[in-house]
SERO-4910 file (N, C-alpha, C, O; in steps of 0.05 Angstrom, whole numbers):
BEGIN
 pado doro    nc1    nc2    nc3   cac1   cac2   cac3    cc1    cc2    cc3    oc1    oc2    oc3
  Unk    A    122   -138   -106    146   -134   -121    140   -129   -151    118   -136   -160
  Unk    A    158   -116   -165    154   -111   -193    156   -137   -209    176   -151   -206
  Unk    A    137   -143   -225    138   -167   -241    154   -162   -266    149   -143   -281
  Unk    A    175   -178   -270    192   -175   -293    185   -196   -314    169   -214   -310
  Unk    A    197   -194   -337    193   -213   -360    164   -213   -370    154   -233   -380
  Unk    A    150   -190   -366    123   -187   -377    126   -173   -404    141   -154   -407
  Unk    A    110   -182   -423    111   -169   -450     89   -150   -454     65   -156   -450
  Unk    A     96   -126   -461     76   -105   -467     85    -93   -495    107    -83   -497
  Unk    A     67    -95   -514     75    -84   -542     83    -56   -541     71    -40   -525
  Unk    A    102    -48   -557    112    -20   -558     91     -2   -571     90     22   -565
  Unk    A     74    -13   -587     55      4   -601     30    -13   -607     32    -36   -616
  Unk    A      6     -2   -601    -19    -15   -608    -36      5   -623    -42     27   -612
  Unk    A    -45     -1   -648    -61     19   -663    -89     21   -652   -100      1   -642
  Unk    A   -101     44   -655   -129     47   -649   -145     31   -668   -138     28   -691
  Unk    A   -168     20   -660   -185      3   -678   -195     19   -702   -206      7   -720
  Unk    A   -192     46   -701   -201     62   -723   -187     54   -750   -198     56   -771
  Unk    A   -163     44   -747   -147     37   -771   -160     13   -784   -163     12   -808
  Unk    A   -167     -6   -768   -180    -30   -779   -207    -23   -791   -215    -33   -812
  Unk    A   -222     -6   -777   -249      3   -787   -246     19   -813   -262     14   -832
  Unk    A   -227     36   -816   -223     51   -840   -217     32   -863   -227     36   -885
  Unk    A   -199     13   -858   -191     -5   -879   -215    -22   -888   -218    -28   -912
  Unk    A   -232    -30   -868   -255    -47   -875   -276    -31   -891   -288    -41   -910
  Unk    A   -280     -6   -884   -299     12   -899   -290     16   -927   -306     17   -946
  Unk    A   -264     20   -930   -251     24   -956   -256     -2   -974   -262     -1   -997
  Unk    A   -252    -24   -960   -255    -50   -974   -285    -54   -983   -291    -64  -1004
  Unk    A   -303    -45   -966   -332    -47   -972   -342    -25   -990   -365    -26   -999
  Unk    A   -325     -5   -994   -334     17  -1011   -355     33   -998   -374     43  -1011
  Unk    A   -353     37   -972   -374     51   -956   -362     74   -941   -341     72   -929
  Unk    A   -376     97   -942   -366    121   -929   -378    123   -900   -396    108   -893
  Unk    A   -368    141   -884   -377    144   -857   -406    149   -853   -419    139   -835
  Unk    A   -417    165   -873   -446    171   -870   -463    147   -873   -481    142   -857
  Unk    A   -457    130   -894   -473    106   -898   -469     87   -875   -488     74   -866
  Unk    A   -444     84   -866   -438     66   -844   -454     74   -818   -465     57   -804
  Unk    A   -455    101   -813   -470    111   -791   -499    104   -793   -512     96   -774
  Unk    A   -510    108   -817   -538    101   -822   -544     72   -818   -565     64   -806
  Unk    A   -526     54   -828   -530     25   -826   -528     15   -797   -542     -3   -789
  Unk    A   -511     28   -782   -507     20   -754   -526     33   -735   -529     26   -711
  Unk    A   -540     54   -745   -560     67   -727   -546     86   -707   -557     92   -686
  Unk    A   -522     94   -714   -507    112   -697   -504    140   -709   -504    142   -734
  Unk    A   -502    162   -693   -499    189   -704   -473    190   -721   -453    178   -714
  Unk    A   -474    204   -743   -451    206   -760   -428    219   -745   -404    212   -749
  Unk    A   -434    237   -727   -413    250   -711   -398    230   -694   -373    232   -691
  Unk    A   -412    210   -683   -401    189   -667   -382    172   -683   -360    167   -675
  Unk    A   -392    164   -707   -376    147   -725   -351    162   -734   -330    150   -736
  Unk    A   -354    187   -741   -331    203   -750   -309    205   -729   -286    204   -735
  Unk    A   -318    207   -703   -299    209   -681   -284    182   -677   -260    182   -671
  Unk    A   -298    160   -681   -285    134   -679   -265    130   -702   -242    121   -698
  Unk    A   -273    138   -726   -255    136   -749   -230    153   -746   -208    145   -755
  Unk    A   -233    177   -733   -211    194   -729   -192    185   -705   -170    195   -701
  Unk    A   -203    165   -690   -188    155   -667   -190    172   -642   -174    170   -623
  Unk    A   -210    190   -642   -214    208   -619   -236    197   -600   -242    209   -579
  Unk    A   -248    175   -607   -269    164   -591   -267    133   -590   -254    122   -608
  Unk    A   -277    120   -570   -275     91   -567   -299     77   -578   -321     87   -581
  Unk    A   -294     51   -584   -316     34   -593   -328     21   -568   -314      6   -554
  Unk    A   -353     26   -563   -367     15   -540   -377    -13   -546   -376    -22   -569
  Unk    A   -386    -27   -526   -396    -54   -530   -420    -53   -549   -423    -70   -566
  Unk    A   -437    -34   -545   -461    -31   -562   -453    -27   -591   -464    -38   -609
  Unk    A   -433    -10   -596   -423     -5   -623   -412    -30   -635   -417    -37   -658
  Unk    A   -396    -45   -619   -382    -70   -629   -403    -90   -640   -399   -103   -660
  Unk    A   -427    -91   -626   -447   -109   -636   -460   -100   -661   -465   -116   -679
  Unk    A   -464    -73   -663   -475    -61   -688   -454    -63   -711   -461    -69   -734
  Unk    A   -428    -59   -704   -408    -61   -726   -407    -90   -737   -402    -94   -760
  Unk    A   -411   -110   -719   -411   -138   -728   -432   -142   -750   -427   -156   -769
  Unk    A   -456   -130   -746   -477   -134   -765   -470   -124   -793   -478   -135   -813
  Unk    A   -456   -101   -793   -449    -89   -819   -424    -98   -831   -422   -103   -856
  Unk    A   -403   -102   -815   -377   -109   -825   -371   -140   -826   -352   -149   -839
  Unk    A   -389   -155   -812   -386   -184   -810   -360   -191   -794   -352   -214   -794
  Unk    A   -349   -173   -780   -327   -178   -762   -338   -180   -734   -351   -162   -725
  Unk    A   -333   -203   -720   -345   -207   -693   -341   -184   -674   -321   -170   -674
  Unk    A   -361   -181   -657   -361   -159   -637   -338   -162   -618   -327   -142   -610
  Unk    A   -331   -187   -611   -309   -190   -592   -282   -181   -604   -264   -175   -589
  Unk    A   -280   -181   -630   -255   -171   -643   -253   -141   -637   -232   -131   -629
  Unk    A   -275   -127   -643   -275    -97   -638   -270    -91   -608   -254    -73   -602
  Unk    A   -283   -106   -591   -280   -102   -562   -252   -106   -553   -240    -90   -538
  Unk    A   -240   -129   -562   -213   -136   -554   -192   -116   -564   -173   -109   -551
  Unk    A   -198   -107   -589   -181    -88   -602   -180    -61   -586   -159    -50   -581
  Unk    A   -204    -52   -578   -206    -28   -563   -194    -31   -535   -180    -12   -525
  Unk    A   -198    -54   -523   -187    -59   -496   -156    -58   -497   -143    -47   -480
  Unk    A   -145    -71   -518   -116    -71   -521   -105    -43   -524    -84    -36   -513
  Unk    A   -119    -28   -540   -110      1   -545   -112     17   -519    -94     33   -513
  Unk    A   -134     14   -505   -138     29   -480   -116     22   -459   -105     39   -446
  Unk    A   -110     -4   -458    -89    -12   -439    -62     -1   -447    -46      7   -430
  Unk    A    -56      0   -474    -32     11   -484    -29     40   -476     -7     49   -467
  Unk    A    -50     55   -480    -50     83   -472    -46     87   -442    -32    105   -433
  Unk    A    -60     70   -426    -58     72   -398    -29     66   -388    -20     78   -368
  Unk    A    -16     48   -402     12     41   -393     31     63   -401     51     66   -388
  Unk    A     26     78   -422     42    100   -429     40    122   -408     60    133   -399
  Unk    A     15    127   -399     11    146   -378     24    137   -351     34    152   -335
  Unk    A     22    110   -347     34     99   -323     64    103   -323     76    110   -303
  Unk    A     77     99   -346    106    103   -348    114    132   -342    135    137   -329
  Unk    A     97    150   -350    102    178   -344    101    183   -314    117    198   -303
  Unk    A     82    171   -300     80    173   -271    105    162   -258    116    174   -240
  Unk    A    113    138   -267    137    125   -256    162    141   -261    179    143   -244
  Unk    A    164    153   -285    187    170   -291    189    194   -271    211    201   -263
  Unk    A    166    205   -265    165    227   -245    170    218   -217    177    234   -199
  Unk    A    165    192   -212    168    181   -184    197    175   -177    203    170   -154
  Unk    A    215    176   -197    243    170   -192    255    189   -171    267    180   -152
  Unk    A    250    215   -174    260    234   -155    249    228   -127    263    230   -107
  Unk    A    223    222   -126    209    216   -100    223    192    -87    228    192    -63
  Unk    A    229    171   -102    239    146    -92    267    150    -78    274    135    -60
  Unk    A    282    170    -88    309    176    -77    308    185    -48    328    185    -34
  Unk    A    285    193    -38    282    202    -10    283    180     10    287    184     34
  Unk    A    279    155      0    278    131     17    306    118     21    323    120      4
  Unk    A    310    105     44    336     91     48    335     65     33    334     43     45
  Unk    A    336     66      7    333     43    -11    353     21     -5    346     -3     -4
  Unk    A    378     28     -1    399      8      4    393     -9     28    397    -33     28
  Unk    A    384      4     49    378    -10     74    352    -27     71    349    -49     82
  Unk    A    333    -16     56    308    -31     50    314    -56     34    301    -77     39
  Unk    A    333    -55     15    341    -77     -1    356    -98     17    351   -122     15
  Unk    A    375    -87     33    390   -104     51    373   -119     71    379   -142     78
  Unk    A    351   -107     79    332   -119     98    313   -138     84    298   -152     98
  Unk    A    313   -139     57    296   -157     43    267   -146     39    249   -161     31
  Unk    A    263   -120     44    237   -108     41    230   -104     12    207   -107      3
  Unk    A    249    -97     -4    247    -94    -33    272   -107    -46    292   -113    -33
  Unk    A    270   -110    -73    291   -122    -87    306   -101   -103    295    -81   -112
  Unk    A    332   -106   -107    348    -88   -124    339    -90   -152    335   -112   -163
  Unk    A    337    -67   -166    327    -66   -193    349    -55   -212    367    -41   -203
  Unk    A    349    -63   -237    370    -55   -256    369    -25   -263    389    -15   -273
  Unk    A    347    -11   -259    347     17   -266    328     32   -246    313     20   -231
  Unk    A    330     58   -246    316     75   -227    286     75   -231    271     77   -211
  Unk    A    276     72   -255    248     71   -260    236     46   -248    215     47   -236
  Unk    A    248     23   -252    238     -1   -241    239      0   -210    221    -11   -197
  Unk    A    259     13   -199    260     16   -170    237     34   -160    224     28   -139
  Unk    A    231     56   -175    209     73   -167    183     58   -169    165     60   -151
  Unk    A    179     41   -190    154     26   -194    152      6   -171    130      1   -161
  Unk    A    174     -6   -163    173    -26   -141    165    -13   -115    150    -24    -99
  Unk    A    175     11   -111    169     26    -86    140     33    -84    128     32    -63
  Unk    A    128     41   -107     99     47   -108     83     21   -101     63     22    -87
  Unk    A     92     -2   -112     79    -27   -106     82    -34    -76     62    -42    -63
  Unk    A    106    -29    -65    111    -34    -36     91    -20    -19     81    -31      0
  Unk    A     86      5    -25     68     21    -10     38     17    -18     19     25     -4
  Unk    A     34      4    -40      6     -1    -49     -7     24    -58    -31     28    -54
  Unk    A      9     42    -71     -3     67    -81      3     70   -110     21     58   -121
  Unk    A    -12     87   -124     -8     90   -153     11    112   -161     21    113   -184
  Unk    A     17    131   -142     33    153   -149     45    165   -123     35    159   -101
  Unk    A     67    181   -125     77    196   -102     57    212    -88     56    214    -64
  Unk    A     38    225   -104     18    241    -92     -1    225    -74     -9    234    -53
  Unk    A     -7    200    -83    -23    182    -67    -10    176    -40    -22    175    -19
  Unk    A     17    171    -42     33    166    -17     31    190      1     26    187     25
  Unk    A     35    214    -10     34    238      6      6    243     19      4    252     42
  Unk    A    -15    238      2    -42    242     13    -47    222     37    -60    230     56
  Unk    A    -36    199     35    -42    179     56    -25    184     81    -35    183    103
  Unk    A      1    188     77     19    190    100     23    218    110     28    222    134
  Unk    A     20    238     94     25    265    102      1    284    102      0    303    119
  Unk    A    -18    280     84    -41    298     84    -66    287     97    -86    300     99
  Unk    A    -64    262    107    -85    249    124   -112    249    110   -133    255    122
  Unk    A   -112    243     83   -137    243     69   -155    220     78   -179    220     74
  Unk    A   -143    199     91   -159    176    102   -153    175    132   -138    157    141
  Unk    A   -165    194    147   -159    196    175   -165    172    192   -153    168    213
  Unk    A   -185    156    183   -192    132    199   -168    112    199   -166     95    216
  Unk    A   -151    114    179   -129     95    177   -103    108    188    -86     94    200
  Unk    A   -101    133    184    -75    146    192    -80    175    201    -83    193    185
  Unk    A    -83    179    227    -92    204    238    -71    224    242    -77    247    248
  Unk    A    -45    218    239    -24    237    242    -10    242    216    -11    225    198
  Unk    A      3    264    214     18    271    189     47    265    194     59    276    212
  Unk    A     59    248    178     87    242    181    105    266    171    129    267    175
  Unk    A     91    285    158    106    309    149    118    324    172    137    338    170
  Unk    A    105    320    195    114    334    219    137    320    234    148    330    253
  Unk    A    145    297    223    168    282    235    194    289    221    193    301    200
  Unk    A    216    280    232    242    286    220    248    268    196    263    277    178
  Unk    A    238    245    195    244    226    173    218    214    161    214    189    164
  Unk    A    201    229    149    175    218    140    177    195    120    160    176    121
  Unk    A    197    195    103    199    175     82    208    148     95    195    127     91
  Unk    A    229    149    110    239    124    123    218    114    143    214     90    145
  Unk    A    206    132    158    186    123    178    162    110    165    151     91    175
  Unk    A    153    121    142    130    109    128    137     81    118    120     63    117
  Unk    A    163     77    110    171     51    100    171     31    123    163      8    120
  Unk    A    180     40    146    181     22    170    152     14    178    146     -9    184
  Unk    A    135     34    178    107     28    185     93     10    165     78     -9    172
  Unk    A     99     15    139     87     -1    118     96    -30    119     80    -48    115
  Unk    A    122    -34    126    133    -62    128    118    -76    150    113   -100    149
  Unk    A    112    -61    172     96    -73    194     69    -83    185     60   -104    192
  Unk    A     56    -66    169     29    -74    158     31    -99    141     15   -117    144
  Unk    A     51    -99    123     54   -123    106     60   -148    121     48   -169    115
  Unk    A     77   -146    141     83   -170    158     60   -178    174     55   -202    178
  Unk    A     44   -158    184     21   -166    202      0   -181    185    -14   -198    196
  Unk    A     -3   -174    160    -23   -187    144    -19   -218    141    -38   -233    137
  Unk    A      5   -226    144     11   -253    141      7   -270    166     10   -294    166
  Unk    A      0   -256    188     -5   -268    214    -35   -272    219    -51   -253    216
  Unk    A    -43   -295    226    -71   -301    232    -74   -299    263    -57   -309    278
  Unk    A    -96   -287    271   -101   -284    300   -130   -287    307   -147   -286    289
  Unk    A   -136   -292    333   -164   -293    342   -175   -266    345   -160   -246    343
  Unk    A   -200   -263    349   -213   -237    354   -202   -224    379   -198   -238    399
  Unk    A   -197   -198    378   -184   -185    401   -204   -184    425   -228   -180    423
  Unk    A   -192   -190    447   -206   -188    474   -190   -173    494   -169   -182    503
  Unk    A   -199   -149    500   -185   -133    520   -181   -147    546   -159   -145    557
  Unk    A   -201   -162    555   -199   -177    580   -177   -198    579   -161   -201    597
  Unk    A   -178   -212    557   -158   -234    553   -130   -223    551   -111   -236    561
  Unk    A   -127   -200    537   -100   -188    534    -89   -179    561    -66   -183    567
  Unk    A   -106   -166    576    -97   -156    602    -89   -178    620    -70   -176    636
  Unk    A   -103   -201    618    -98   -224    636    -72   -238    627    -60   -252    644
  Unk    A    -63   -234    603    -38   -246    593    -13   -231    601      9   -243    601
  Unk    A    -15   -206    608      8   -189    613     25   -199    636     50   -199    633
  Unk    A     14   -208    659     31   -220    680     46   -245    670     69   -250    677
  Unk    A     33   -260    653     46   -284    642     69   -276    624     90   -289    624
  Unk    A     65   -255    609     86   -245    592    110   -236    608    132   -241    599
  Unk    A    105   -223    630    126   -214    648    143   -238    657    168   -236    659
  Unk    A    129   -260    663    143   -284    673    160   -296    650    182   -307    655
  Unk    A    150   -295    626    164   -306    602    190   -289    597    211   -300    591
  Unk    A    187   -263    601    210   -245    597    232   -251    616    255   -252    609
  Unk    A    224   -256    642    244   -261    663    257   -288    660    277   -293    673
  Unk    A    246   -306    644    258   -332    639    283   -330    623    300   -349    623
  Unk    A    286   -308    608    310   -303    591    316   -326    572    339   -332    566
  Unk    A    295   -338    562    298   -359    543    304   -348    515    296   -325    510
  Unk    A    317   -362    497    325   -353    471    300   -347    454    300   -331    435
  Unk    A    278   -361    460    254   -359    443    232   -342    457    208   -346    453
  Unk    A    242   -323    474    223   -307    489    204   -292    469    180   -293    473
  Unk    A    215   -279    449    198   -263    431    176   -281    418    152   -273    418
  Unk    A    184   -304    408    164   -322    395    142   -331    415    119   -332    408
  Unk    A    150   -337    440    131   -345    460    111   -323    466     87   -328    468
  Unk    A    122   -299    469    103   -276    475     86   -270    452     62   -264    455
  Unk    A     96   -272    428     81   -267    404     56   -287    402     34   -279    395
  Unk    A     61   -312    409     39   -332    409     19   -325    431     -5   -326    426
  Unk    A     28   -317    455     10   -310    476     -7   -285    468    -31   -285    473
  Unk    A      5   -266    455    -11   -243    446    -31   -251    425    -53   -240    425
  Unk    A    -24   -268    407    -42   -276    385    -67   -289    396    -89   -285    385
  Unk    A    -64   -304    418    -88   -317    431   -107   -296    442   -131   -301    445
  Unk    A    -96   -273    448   -114   -251    459   -123   -233    436   -137   -214    440
  Unk    A   -115   -239    411   -123   -224    388   -105   -199    383   -114   -179    371
  Unk    A    -80   -199    393    -61   -177    388    -38   -187    372    -25   -207    378
  Unk    A    -32   -173    351     -8   -179    334     16   -164    344     15   -139    347
  Unk    A     38   -178    347     63   -165    355     85   -173    336     89   -197    331
  Unk    A     98   -154    324    119   -160    305    144   -143    311    143   -122    323
  Unk    A    167   -153    301    192   -140    303    202   -131    276    207   -148    259
  Unk    A    204   -106    272    214    -95    246    237    -77    253    233    -56    264
  Unk    A    263    -84    245    286    -68    252    282    -40    241    272    -36    219
  Unk    A    292    -21    258    290      7    250    309     14    227    329      0    223
  Unk    A    301     35    212    318     44    190    334     68    199    326     81    219
  Unk    A    356     74    186    372     98    193    354    123    194    336    127    178
  Unk    A    361    140    213    347    166    217    319    163    226    303    183    226
  Unk    A    311    139    235    284    134    246    288    126    275    291    102    281
  Unk    A    287    144    294    291    138    322    267    127    336    260    136    358
  Unk    A    253    109    323    228     98    335    234     72    348    248     55    338
  Unk    A    223     70    373    226     45    388    202     26    384    205      1    385
  Unk    A    178     38    380    154     22    376    131     38    365    132     62    364
  Unk    A    111     24    357     87     37    347     63     20    353     65     -5    354
  Unk    A     41     32    358     15     19    362     -6     30    344     -9     54    342
  Unk    A    -20     13    331    -43     22    315    -61     -2    310    -54    -25    316
  Unk    A    -85      4    300   -105    -16    296   -108    -20    266   -111     -1    251
  Unk    A   -106    -45    257   -111    -53    230   -139    -66    229   -143    -89    237
  Unk    A   -158    -50    220   -187    -58    223   -193    -61    252   -192    -41    267
  Unk    A   -199    -85    261   -207    -88    290   -185   -103    306   -190   -114    327
  Unk    A   -161   -104    295   -139   -119    307   -117   -100    315   -107    -85    298
  Unk    A   -109    -99    340    -87    -82    349    -61    -93    340    -57   -118    340
  Unk    A    -42    -76    333    -15    -84    324      6    -70    340      6    -45    341
  Unk    A     23    -85    352     46    -74    366     70    -79    348     77   -102    342
  Unk    A     84    -58    340    107    -61    323    132    -50    337    133    -26    344
  Unk    A    151    -67    342    176    -59    357    200    -60    338    203    -77    321
  Unk    A    218    -41    343    242    -39    326    267    -51    338    285    -58    324
  Unk    A    268    -54    365    292    -63    377    315    -44    374    339    -52    375
  Unk    A    308    -19    369    329      2    364    348      4    388    372      7    385
  Unk    A    337      3    411    353      4    435    360    -25    444    342    -40    452
  Unk    A    385    -31    442    394    -59    443    388    -73    470    385    -98    471
  Unk    A    386    -57    491    381    -71    517    353    -84    520    333    -73    511
  Unk    A    353   -108    531    329   -124    533    308   -109    548    284   -109    540
  Unk    A    315    -97    571    295    -83    588    282    -60    573    258    -55    577
  Unk    A    297    -46    556    286    -24    540    266    -35    520    244    -24    516
  Unk    A    273    -57    507    256    -70    487    230    -77    499    209    -72    487
  Unk    A    230    -90    522    205    -99    535    190    -77    548    165    -79    551
  Unk    A    204    -56    556    189    -32    566    173    -20    543    150    -12    546
  Unk    A    184    -20    519    169    -11    495    144    -28    490    123    -18    484
  Unk    A    147    -53    494    124    -71    490    102    -64    509     80    -60    500
  Unk    A    107    -61    536     87    -55    554     76    -27    551     52    -21    557
  Unk    A     93     -9    541     84     18    534     63     16    512     41     29    514
  Unk    A     68      1    492     49     -2    469     24    -17    479      2    -11    470
  Unk    A     27    -36    496      4    -51    507    -13    -32    523    -38    -34    522
  Unk    A     -1    -13    537    -16      7    551    -34     24    532    -57     30    538
  Unk    A    -23     32    509    -39     46    490    -62     30    480    -84     42    476
  Unk    A    -59      5    476    -81    -13    467   -103    -14    487   -127    -12    480
  Unk    A    -96    -17    512   -116    -21    533   -128      5    543   -150      6    554
  Unk    A   -113     28    541   -122     53    552   -134     73    532   -150     89    539
  Unk    A   -125     71    507   -131     92    488   -147     82    463   -152     59    460
  Unk    A   -154    102    447   -173     96    424   -162     80    401   -138     78    396
  Unk    A   -181     68    387   -174     51    364   -165     68    340   -151     58    323
  Unk    A   -174     92    339   -169    108    315   -143    123    315   -136    137    296
  Unk    A   -127    119    336   -102    133    338    -78    115    333    -80     91    336
  Unk    A    -56    127    324    -31    113    321    -11    126    340    -10    151    342
  Unk    A      4    110    354     23    121    374     51    113    364     56     89    359
  Unk    A     69    132    362     97    127    355    115    134    378    117    157    386
  Unk    A    127    114    389    145    120    413    172    130    403    184    120    384
  Unk    A    182    150    418    207    164    412    206    182    388    227    192    379
  Unk    A    183    186    377    179    204    354    163    228    363    141    225    374
  Unk    A    172    252    357    157    276    364    142    286    339    153    287    317
  Unk    A    117    292    342    100    302    321     78    319    333     71    318    356
  Unk    A     67    336    316     49    357    325     25    347    341     18    360    361
  Unk    A     12    325    332    -12    316    346     -6    298    369    -25    286    379
  Unk    A     19    295    377     25    276    398     12    284    425     14    307    434
  Unk    A     -2    266    437    -16    270    462      3    262    485      7    238    490
  Unk    A     15    282    497     36    276    517     23    263    542     36    248    556
  Unk    A     -3    270    548    -16    257    570    -18    227    566    -13    211    584
  Unk    A    -26    219    542    -29    191    536     -2    176    536     -1    153    545
  Unk    A     18    191    527     45    178    528     53    174    558     65    153    564
  Unk    A     47    193    574     54    190    602     39    167    615     50    152    631
  Unk    A     13    164    608     -4    143    617      7    116    609      7     97    625
  Unk    A     17    114    584     28     89    574     54     83    588     60     60    594
  Unk    A     70    104    595     95    100    610     89     88    638    102     70    647
  Unk    A     70    100    651     62     91    679     52     63    677     58     47    695
  Unk    A     37     56    656     27     29    652     51      9    650     51    -12    662
  Unk    A     71     17    634     94      0    629    111     -3    654    120    -25    660
  Unk    A    115     18    669    130     17    694    117     -2    713    131    -17    728
  Unk    A     91     -3    714     76    -20    732     84    -49    728     89    -64    747
  Unk    A     85    -58    702     91    -86    697    122    -92    697    129   -114    704
  Unk    A    138    -73    690    167    -76    691    178    -78    719    197    -92    725
  Unk    A    165    -63    737    174    -62    765    162    -82    783    171    -87    806
  Unk    A    140    -95    774    126   -113    791    141   -140    795    131   -157    809
***
C-alpha cells in the first residue's frame, strides 16, 4: 500500500552550493582546490557547477581541505540524489494515471485489494505498488510482453480483459505468499484427491478450509479469489517457485462447477509442466487445447467416481 504522512522536502540544493560558499569563505578558487584535493580541475569544476556528484573518495579529500566531515558531503549528496530520483518518480506516476484507469479500481477497493486514495496520482502509485512494478511499462513487459517467461509464459494481451485479469492473478500471488506449506509431493497430492472428494460430498460449511489444509499437507496451495467484472475465469494453475498454486474464483455459483474447476486445476498440476500457467474459461493464443481436454478428463474421473 502507499505510505502516507511521509515527509519529503520540496527542494534540496546540490552540495555544490555549500562547496562554493566554503571556497569563497576560504578565499580559494577551483584550480587551487583541485590541486589541494588531488582531483582534476575539470572534475572539481563540474561539481561546483552542479553537473557532477561528490563521490565517497572526493568527500574524504574535501574533508582534509575544508575541515567539513566527509559524512556531511556524502549525506548532502545522497539527499540531493534522492530528491532528484523522487522528482523523476513523480513524473512516472503522473504518466501512470491514464494506465491505472484501465483497471476495475472500484471493485478492487470494494474487495479490499487496494485502498481508496484522495487523488488519481496516489491511486496510480498504489496500483504500481500492488503489482510490485516501477512503471506501467514494467507491468506490460511482465504480463503482456513475457520478458520473464519462466514466471509468465503467456501474454495477457491476447485475452479480452488483460488489466482486470492481471489484477486477479496478482491478488492470488499476494495471498499465496501468506500461506506456509510443506514441500510439494506429487505422490502425496494424488493420494489426497479421493479424500478431497469425500470431504466435498460431506457438504459441510467448512469444506473449503478442510480441503485447503489437506492440499497444504501435500505441498499445494489453494486459494479463493473472487473474480472481477469482465474476467470470465473460473480457475488458474501456476507454479510459484517450486510450489503449485490453485486459484479459484467461484464465478460459477454452483458447488459442482466450483469443485470441477478444482479437479481440473489439480489435473494440470499432476499432468503438465511447471513452467506453464493455465487459465480456465479464458481463451488465449498459446492455449494448449489438448492439455485442457486432459485436465477435463482428469476432473470428470474424480467428480463421477
